[in-house]
C-alpha positions in Angstrom: -4.4 15.1 6.8 -5.1 11.8 8.5 -8.1 9.7 7.5 -10.0 8.2 10.4 -13.2 6.7 8.9 -15.3 6.7 5.7 -19.1 6.9 5.6 -19.4 4.1 3.0 -21.1 0.9 4.1 -20.4 -2.5 2.7 -22.6 -5.5 2.0 -20.1 -8.3 2.7 -17.7 -8.9 5.6 -14.2 -8.0 4.3 -12.5 -11.1 5.5 -9.4 -10.6 3.3 -8.9 -7.0 4.4 -9.1 -8.2 8.0 -6.8 -11.1 7.2 -4.2 -8.8 5.6 -4.2 -6.4 8.5 -3.8 -9.2 11.0 -1.1 -10.9 9.0 0.9 -7.7 8.7 0.6 -7.1 12.4 1.7 -10.6 13.3 4.7 -10.5 10.9 5.8 -7.2 12.4 5.6 -8.6 15.9 7.8 -11.5 14.6 10.2 -8.9 13.2 10.4 -7.3 16.6 11.0 -10.6 18.3 14.1 -11.1 16.2 15.9 -8.1 17.8 19.0 -7.2 15.9 18.4 -10.1 13.5 15.4 -8.2 12.2 17.6 -6.6 9.6 18.4 -10.0 8.2 14.7 -10.7 7.8 14.3 -7.5 5.8 17.2 -8.6 3.5 15.9 -12.2 3.2 12.2 -11.4 2.6 12.3 -7.8 1.3 13.0 -6.8 -2.3 16.6 -6.0 -2.9 16.7 -4.6 -6.4 20.3 -5.8 -7.1 19.3 -9.3 -6.0 16.0 -9.3 -7.9 17.8 -8.4 -11.1 20.8 -10.8 -10.5 23.4 -8.1 -10.0 24.2 -9.4 -6.6 23.5 -12.4 -4.4 22.5 -12.7 -0.8 24.7 -14.6 1.6 23.7 -18.3 1.7 22.2 -17.9 5.2 19.8 -15.2 3.9 19.1 -16.8 0.5 15.9 -18.4 1.8 13.4 -17.8 -1.1 13.6 -17.3 -4.8 14.2 -13.6 -5.5 10.9 -13.2 -7.4 9.0 -14.3 -4.4 10.3 -11.4 -2.4 8.1 -9.1 -4.5 5.2 -10.6 -2.5 6.8 -11.4 0.9 8.0 -7.8 1.1 4.4 -6.6 1.3 4.1 -8.0 4.8 7.2 -6.5 6.3 7.4 -3.0 7.9 10.1 -0.7 9.0 8.6 0.5 12.3 5.4 1.1 14.2 4.5 4.3 12.3 5.1 2.6 9.0 2.8 -0.3 10.0 0.1 1.8 11.7 -0.3 4.2 8.8 -0.5 1.4 6.2 -3.0 -0.6 8.2 -5.1 2.5 8.8 -5.4 3.2 5.1 -6.0 -0.5 4.3 -8.7 -0.8 7.1 -10.6 2.4 6.0 -10.5 1.9 2.2 -9.9 -1.9 1.7 -13.3 -3.1 2.8 -15.2 -1.2 0.1 -12.9 -2.4 -2.6 -13.2 -5.9 -1.5 -16.9 -5.4 -1.4 -16.9 -4.1 -5.0 -14.9 -7.0 -6.3 -15.6 -10.0 -4.1 -13.0 -11.8 -2.0 -11.1 -13.8 -4.7 -10.7 -10.9 -7.2 -9.7 -8.6 -4.4 -6.7 -10.6 -3.3 -5.5 -11.0 -6.9 -5.9 -7.2 -7.4 -4.1 -6.4 -4.1 -1.0 -8.5 -4.9 -1.0 -7.4 -8.6 -1.0 -3.7 -7.6 1.7 -4.5 -5.0 3.9 -6.1 -7.7 3.4 -3.2 -10.1 4.4 -0.8 -7.3 7.6 -2.7 -6.6 8.7 -2.5 -10.2 7.8 1.1 -10.4 10.1 1.7 -7.5 13.1 -0.6 -8.4 13.3 -0.3 -12.2 14.9 3.2 -12.1 17.7 1.8 -9.8 18.0 -1.9 -10.6 21.5 -2.2 -9.0 20.4 -0.7 -5.7 21.3 -2.7 -2.6 18.6 -0.9 -0.5 15.7 -3.3 0.4 12.1 -2.3 -0.3 9.5 -3.4 2.2 5.9 -2.5 3.2 2.3 -2.9 2.1 2.0 0.7 0.9 2.3 0.0 -2.8 -0.5 -2.5 -2.7 -2.6 -0.3 -0.6 -2.0 2.6 -3.0 -3.7 0.4 -5.6 -6.7 0.2 -3.3 -6.7 4.0 -3.1 -6.6 4.3 -6.8 -9.6 2.0 -7.2 -11.5 3.8 -4.5 -11.1 7.3 -6.0 -12.7 6.0 -9.2 -15.5 4.0 -7.6 -16.4 6.2 -4.6 -15.1 9.8 -5.2 -17.9 11.4 -3.3 -17.8 9.1 -0.2 -17.3 11.2 2.9 -14.1 10.7 4.7 -13.6 11.8 8.3 -10.1 13.3 8.4 -7.9 14.8 11.1 -6.4 18.1 10.0 -3.8 20.1 11.9 -4.6 23.8 12.2 -1.7 25.6 13.8 -1.0 23.3 16.8 -4.6 21.9 17.2 -6.0 18.9 15.5 -9.5 19.3 14.0 -11.7 16.7 12.4 -13.7 17.4 9.3 -15.6 15.3 6.7 -14.3 15.7 3.1 -15.1 13.9 -0.2 -12.8 11.1 -1.1 -11.6 12.8 -4.2 -10.2 15.6 -2.2 -8.5 13.4 0.4 -7.1 10.8 -2.0 -6.3 13.4 -4.7 -4.3 15.4 -2.1 -2.6 12.3 -1.0 -1.5 11.4 -4.6 -0.3 15.0 -5.2 1.9 14.6 -2.1 3.4 11.4 -3.4 4.3 13.0 -6.8 5.7 16.2 -5.1 7.8 14.2 -2.6 9.0 11.8 -5.3 10.2 14.8 -7.4 11.9 16.3 -4.3 13.6 13.1 -3.4 14.6 12.0 -6.9 18.3 11.9 -6.1 18.0 10.1 -2.8 18.1 6.4 -2.0 16.3 4.8 0.9 13.5 6.4 2.9 9.9 6.4 1.7 9.2 4.6 -1.6 7.3 7.4 -3.3 7.6 5.7 -6.7 5.9 2.6 -5.3 3.0 4.7 -4.0 2.6 6.4 -7.4 2.9 3.1 -9.4 0.5 1.3 -7.1 -2.1 4.1 -7.3 -2.0 4.2 -11.1 -2.2 0.4 -11.3 -5.3 0.5 -9.1 -7.0 3.0 -11.4 -6.0 1.0 -14.5 -7.0 -2.4 -13.2 -10.3 -1.6 -11.4 -12.4 -1.9 -14.6 -11.3 -5.5 -15.0 -11.8 -6.5 -11.3 -15.0 -4.8 -10.1 -18.3 -6.5 -10.3 -20.4 -5.6 -13.3 -23.1 -4.0 -11.3 -20.7 -1.7 -9.4 -20.7 1.8 -11.1 -17.8 4.2 -11.4 -18.1 7.6 -9.7 -20.8 6.4 -7.2 -22.6 9.4 -5.8 -22.3 8.0 -2.3 -23.4 10.0 0.8 -22.8 13.6 -0.2 
């Protein structure tokens, strides 16, 4: 199930959502320009749990920022085109409405706070892991958690594979995002003994953080469970 568009208009131009998408794309192009040295960028600016918790240190040539700062720089790095495209698609579809519901300043604080919570949700179970964590998906998961509480009835155009043919259908957001969250929990349980790969714990942590934090960040006039375009 791939979301393509939501029928949920906004009142303001989502400059920060646009800026985050553009920045992530530019950073990824920079990663590609490094060639084989791109792996060093992931170590230098991604979250390495063992480094974050002082179990290990990076080589001097990669020790470019304080370890705590990697919690935020990691959100702009991606591991491949599909990683980038899927994250930016979700941010583009759902981020504009959350920015609209909060305003620009509160949205960027909310975004990075959800991202930080998602990082710790992923790394705390394995604080000595040397595997770097990168990607905007944890912060974007927070956006999804906020969206499902504010606009559960918004219609989402999704692409659904039936046998070998892709079909498009409009579904309420609570179905689309609820199914997405179920997949994160299911895959997290299935991959509980594996290191590396998709950071399911970050997705779950970010989504829950978004649901918990949205009451403190939304504008007072914005209602929960907006009926939307049913």
